[in-house]
N, C-alpha and C positions, 0 to 999 in steps of 0.2 A: 617451526614453532618458535625458535630463538628470534627470528626476524620480527614476529608479532610481539614478543616480549619486549624487544628493544624499542619498537614503535610505541608500545604502551608506556614504557618508562619515559620516553621523550615527550609524549603527550602529557603525562602526569607532571613532569617538570615545567612544561609550558603553561599548564593550567595554574600551577602553584605560583609561577612567576607573574601571571596576569592577576591572580587574586591578591598577591602581596603588593604589587605596584599598580594601583588603580589608574594611574596616568600613563601607563605603558602604551606603546604603539600597538597596532593590530598584529596578530600572530598569523603567519602564512605557512602553508604547507607546500613543499616541493614534491611533485609526483613524477615518476618516470613514465616512459611511453606506454607501459601496461596499466597505469593508474595506481601503482603502489606508492605509498608515502615513503619518501626516502630522507627527507630533511624538514626541519622546522626552523623558521627564521622570523625576525621582526622587520625585515626589509621586503618591499613589495616588488622586487625585481630578481631575475635570475642572473647567475654569473655567466660570462661568455661560454664557459665549458658546458654549463647546464643547457644553455640555449642550443649549442651545437648538437647535443645528444637528444634534443627534442623534448626536454622536460617541460612541465607546466607548473604554474603557481596559483594557489587559491587561498582565500581567507579562511582560517580555522576559527579564530576568536577575534571579536571586534573590541575596540577600545572601550566601549560602553560598559563592559563587565566591571563590577566593583564589589567590594566586600559588603557595603551597606545596602546595596540594592540587589534584588533577585535578577537573574538574567531575563531579558525581554522575552516575552512569549513569541515563539517562532510562528510566523504567519503560515496558514495552510494554503497550498496551491489551489487555484481554481478547479483543477482536475480532481484533487482530493475532496474538496467541498462538494462538487457535483456527484462524485462516487458515493460519498456518505449520504447525500440526499436520496439517491436512487436506491441504496440499500435500505434506508429507513422506510421509504415508500413501499418497497417490495415486502418488507416484514409486516407493515401495517395491512397491506393488501392480503397477505396470506392469513394473518390473524383474523381479519374481518371475514374472509372467505370461509375459514374453518368454523367461525361462529354461525354464519348464515346457513351452512350446510346442516346444522343441527337445530334449526329454529322453525317454529311455526310462524306464519305471517298471515294474520286474518285481516281481510279488507272488506269494505262495504262495496258490493257489486251494484245494488239498486235499492232505492227506498222511496216511500211515498207517505203522505199524511193527508188526512181529511177530517172534517168536522161532521159529527152525526150526533144530534141531541146535545147533551152537555159535555161531550168528550171529543178530544182529538184522538184519532186512531192512527198509530204509527206502525208501519210495516216495512220490512226490507229483507234483503238477501245478503249473506256473508259468504266469503270463500276463503279457504286456506290455501295460500299460494306458497307456503313454506314446504320444508322437507320433513316435518315432524308433526304428529297429531297434536291438536290443541284441545285441552280438557276444560270443562266448566266455563265455556265461552259465555261471557256476559256483556250485554249492551247497556251502556249508560246514556240516557237521553236527558239533556238539559233544555228546559224551556226558558227562553231569554226574552227580555223586553228590547225595545229599540236601542237602548244604551248598553246592551250586553249584560244587564243585571239578571241574576238568576231568579226566576219566579217559582219554578217547580223542578224537581229532579225525580227521575224514574229509572229503575234498573230492572232488566228482564234477562232471562237466560235464552240462548239460541235453542232452536229445535231442529235437530238434536243438539245437545250442549257439548258433545265431543265431535270435532270435525277433523277427519283424516286429510292428509295432504291431497290437494287437488279437488276436494269435495266442497259442497255448499250446504248451508243451513239457513233457516229463516228465523225472523224474530217478529214479534208483534206485541204491542202494549197500548194502554190508553192513558191519557193525561186529561185531568178535568179542565174544561174550557175556562179560559180567563182572557178577557179582552185586551189585557196588557201584553200578552204573548205575541211577539212579532216573528220569532224564528226558533228553530230547534238546532241544537248541536249534538252530535253523536260521538261516542267513544266506545271502543271495544277492548275488553280485557280477557285474558285466558291464562291457563297454567299449562306447563309442558310436562308435568309429572303428577 
């Protein structure tokens, strides 16, 4: 315990020396064979006795530290950056998975439209590919011209309007014929409660 206290005091003195003297040399730490810090110096070489005992030296504080500037931000190693990316991706994957496990997912399986008299008849099949029931399933059909401008809008509920996971439902509706209509766009909405 005393050993660590002495090292802490030596480090505190070294830091205060660097902060007081902004033009000081780098501060080096001398470590023994076991990696324990045993001395602090402003020279970048070991004494002959230290070399014989197998001691090493490394920079503790660089000259760039000053009172007026904050210490430079330490660069992250490529391994640390990669590990952070992998952890973030895994967290996102787990969050998305847990959301998907409790969602309904209604998709259009098939659809058709035809003209009869003064109306377009639009019909289709929906399927719930999710893990939860979808309630009040509604299909919105947009009748568009060749420039994708809206000409008519029609909404209809699926039959049945509640679709259990893995089940299908149908929809059908009519839109008044208009020669400007060149295509239809479909959207589906539902509630999960």
